[in-house]
N, C-alpha and C positions, 0 to 999 in steps of 0.2 A: 113414705118413708119416717121407717121410726130410728129416731137418731138416737135411741139409747143404749144400742150395743160401743157410740161414738163416745158417750158422756163414763159409762162403767167402766169403775177402774178410776177413773182421769181423776184427781186432784181438782173439782171443777173452781174455774175462776173468773168473775164476770168484772172485763177488761183488764186491767195491770198491762206487762208484757208481752201478753199469751204464746204460744209454745208452738213450736219446732214441730217440727214432721216427725222429727228422730224422738221429742222428749216425747208425743201421744204414742207411740208406738212404742215407748221403754213403758211409762203407765198402762196403755188398756189392752198389750198384748199381739195386739194386728200385723199383722204384715204390709210390706209397702206399699204393695198395690192396694191392698183394704184401707188403709189410713190414707190414701191418695184421695181414695171412691168416695171414699167419706166426707173427706175435706171437703171436696169440689161440689156434693150432695147440698153439707150443712153452708157453703157460699151461696148453694143457689135456692133455698129455703132464709136467704138473709140470719142466722144462728151465726154466723163469723164474719167480721172480716179481716182481710192481708195487713200486717205492720211489720215491721222487721223489729229486728231485736239482735243485739251482740255478744258474739258467742266466740268462747276464747275454743281455736282453733289447736288440730294437731300438733302443729309449730310454733302452738304458744303467743300469734296475733290474732286480735280481735279482731272481727266482720260483722259486717251485718248480715242475718240472714230473713228470710219470709219467718213470720211468727203468723201463726193465728189466736186471734185476740176474739174469746167468747159473748156474744150481746145478750145472752141468758135467753133464756126459754119463754 
């Protein structure tokens, strides 16, 4: 699998808080289905790990959501 499509357009950051699925979709322009598929492939290849990130929801509450922390290539 060529992961360049996943990282193309992504302001790539190793470590940190990671990216939510919505942030990856926004930065790469990929569809939700393609983004999820690429994330699963990156997880299987050991390119990222799942963490948690606090984000503000539409109702103003802060909630932990899954975030994907890229480990580098």
